[in-house]
TORBALO-178087 format. One record per residue (C-alpha): residue in one letter; x, y negated, z negated. Coordinates in nm, 2 decimals. Layout:
<rs>
r code=a&px=X&py=Y&pz=Z
...
</rs>
This chain:
<rs>
r code=m&px=13.95&py=-4.99&pz=-12.60
r code=i&px=13.85&py=-5.31&pz=-12.44
r code=v&px=13.80&py=-5.35&pz=-12.08
r code=p&px=13.98&py=-5.68&pz=-11.94
r code=l&px=13.70&py=-5.95&pz=-11.83
r code=f&px=13.95&py=-6.02&pz=-11.51
r code=p&px=14.18&py=-5.84&pz=-11.33
r code=g&px=14.57&py=-5.94&pz=-11.35
r code=i&px=14.80&py=-6.18&pz=-11.23
r code=p&px=14.95&py=-6.05&pz=-10.87
r code=g&px=15.34&py=-6.00&pz=-10.92
r code=f&px=15.59&py=-6.10&pz=-10.74
r code=p&px=15.57&py=-5.84&pz=-10.48
r code=e&px=15.22&py=-5.85&pz=-10.44
r code=l&px=15.26&py=-6.22&pz=-10.38
r code=m&px=15.52&py=-6.13&pz=-10.14
r code=i&px=15.32&py=-5.84&pz=-9.97
r code=m&px=15.07&py=-6.13&pz=-9.96
r code=l&px=15.27&py=-6.42&pz=-9.81
r code=l&px=15.45&py=-6.18&pz=-9.51
r code=m&px=15.03&py=-6.12&pz=-9.42
r code=s&px=14.96&py=-6.46&pz=-9.41
r code=l&px=15.27&py=-6.54&pz=-9.13
r code=l&px=15.19&py=-6.22&pz=-8.96
r code=y&px=14.84&py=-6.36&pz=-8.95
r code=f&px=14.88&py=-6.69&pz=-8.90
r code=v&px=15.23&py=-6.82&pz=-8.80
r code=v&px=15.29&py=-6.53&pz=-8.55
r code=p&px=14.99&py=-6.58&pz=-8.28
r code=i&px=15.05&py=-6.97&pz=-8.32
r code=l&px=15.42&py=-6.91&pz=-8.23
r code=i&px=15.31&py=-6.73&pz=-7.94
r code=i&px=15.06&py=-6.98&pz=-7.78
r code=v&px=15.27&py=-7.22&pz=-7.79
r code=a&px=15.54&py=-7.03&pz=-7.64
r code=v&px=15.28&py=-6.89&pz=-7.35
r code=y&px=15.16&py=-7.27&pz=-7.33
r code=n&px=15.52&py=-7.40&pz=-7.23
r code=y&px=15.57&py=-7.12&pz=-7.07
r code=l&px=15.25&py=-7.17&pz=-6.78
r code=d&px=15.36&py=-7.56&pz=-6.83
r code=g&px=15.71&py=-7.53&pz=-6.72
r code=k&px=15.56&py=-7.33&pz=-6.46
r code=r&px=15.36&py=-7.57&pz=-6.29
r code=a&px=15.68&py=-7.78&pz=-6.27
r code=y&px=15.54&py=-8.12&pz=-6.33
r code=d&px=15.83&py=-8.34&pz=-6.30
r code=e&px=15.95&py=-8.25&pz=-5.99
r code=r&px=15.59&py=-8.29&pz=-5.80
r code=i&px=15.63&py=-8.62&pz=-5.99
r code=t&px=15.99&py=-8.70&pz=-5.83
r code=e&px=15.84&py=-8.61&pz=-5.50
r code=l&px=15.54&py=-8.82&pz=-5.50
r code=e&px=15.76&py=-9.08&pz=-5.60
r code=q&px=15.99&py=-9.07&pz=-5.35
r code=r&px=15.66&py=-9.03&pz=-5.10
r code=v&px=15.53&py=-9.35&pz=-5.22
r code=a&px=15.91&py=-9.52&pz=-5.21
r code=e&px=15.89&py=-9.41&pz=-4.79
r code=l&px=15.54&py=-9.49&pz=-4.73
r code=e&px=15.61&py=-9.86&pz=-4.87
r code=d&px=15.94&py=-9.91&pz=-4.68
r code=r&px=15.76&py=-9.81&pz=-4.37
r code=q&px=15.46&py=-10.10&pz=-4.44
r code=s&px=15.74&py=-10.36&pz=-4.51
</rs>
C-alpha cells in the first residue's frame, strides 16, 4: 500500500465551503462596521449644523456692515 505524501486537492464543495466561510469571517463584519459608522455619522447631522453655522455667520456679517 502506497501512502500519499500530501493530501488531495480540495474539490468543488470544499472550495465553496471555504469561500462561504471567508465571506462570513471577513466581508460580513466589514459590512456591519461600515453600516454602523454610516448610521452614527448620519445621526450627527453635520450638514444641518454646517448650514446653521453658515447662516449665523451671514447674519453676523450683515450686522457688522
